[in-house]
N, C-alpha and C positions, 0 to 999 in steps of 0.2 A: 342820143345815139342815132342821129339821122344820116349823116354822110361821113364817108371816110376821112374827110378833111378835119372833122371835129375830134377825131380819135387820137389817142397816144398808142403807138405800136411798139412792141418789143420784138426785135428780130434776133433769133437765136440760131447761130450756125458757127461751127468751128473754123470755117473757111472765110477769112476776112473779105476776099473778093466777092463771095456770094452775099455776105451781109451788105456790102456796098452796092451790089446790083439791086437787091431787094429794096434798099433804102432809096436808090435812084428811081426805081419803078414807082414806089409809093409817092415820091416827090412829084413825079409826072402825073400821078392821079390826084395831086393836090394835098397830099398828106405830108406835112412838114414836121410833124411831131413824132419822131421815132428814135428809139434808143437801141443799143446793141449789146448782146452777150455772146461769149464764145463757147459756152456749153450750158447744159441744163442746170448745173449746180449754181453757176453765177446768175443765170436767169431767175431761178427760184428765189434767190436772195434779193434780187432787184424787185421782183414781183411783190415780195413781202414788205419791202421798204418804200416803194413808190406806187403811184396809181397808174396802171396801164389799162387800156380798153380792149386790146387785141394782141394776140401772140402769133407770130409767124415763126415756126420752129422746124429746123432740120431734124431728121430722125437719127442719122448716124453721127454721133459726137462722142468724144471721150468724157470721162468722169460721170456724166449723167446724160443718157441719150434722150431723144425726143419722146419715146414712149414712157420712160421713167419720169420725165418732166411733166408730161400730160397727166400721168397717174397722180403725181404730187399736187398738181394744180386742182384736179378734180377731187382730191381728198381734203383740200384746204377750204373750209367754209367761206373764208373771205375772198377766195380766188375762183371757186368752182363755176361761177357765172361767166368767166372769161372765155371768149371764143378762141380756139387754138386751130390754126391752119397748119397742117403738116406738109413739109416739103422734103422730097427725097429724090435721089438720082435713080432709084430702083423702083420700077412699077410692078412690084410683086403683089399678086392678088391677096396673099395672106397679110401683108402689111396694110393694105387698104382696108381690109376687113377688120384687122386689129385696131387700126386708128379709129374707125367708125364705132366699133364696140367699146373702145376706151373713152369715147366722148369727144373726139376731135370734131371740129365744126366743118372741116373740109380737108382736101388732100390735093397737092399739085406735084407733078413729076418734073424735075429739072431736065433740060433747060425749059424755061417757060417765058412767055411774052408778057408785056404790060397788060394786054387784053385779057389773057388768061387769069392773071393775078387780080385784075380789076373785077372781072366777072365773078370770081370766087368770093372776093371780099364783099361785093354788092349782094350776092346771094345769101351769104352768112348774115349780113346786116339785116336784110329783108326778113329772114327767119327770126332773128332776134327781136326786131321791131314788132313782128306779128305775135311772137310769143309773149312779149311784155305788155301787149294791149289788152 
């Protein structure tokens, strides 16, 4: 788990344009292994059936929102190690606190740049690499 380019990402967002933007930014960062889900329920099913290394999830989605997905990931022994980067259009302090308390590895407010995404992903990976040593 050294560099983002080695990882398989799951991008979860109900807005297809946003999934495409995140996938494009990840590609620019050298990450060519990404899959997409349009809500938390689909994402959870994919996570249980395939191997992913990193989840980038929107918060506001139908069926299962980002917080519900995060809780489900953290409750599942085979998935709880996965870093989850939360993405939202609203920078509400209570959401940021809730994300952190629920086990999110990080939080980004839309719209964001490649530099912001790259910096967050790198910081999360550094933390993970440090924790696993």
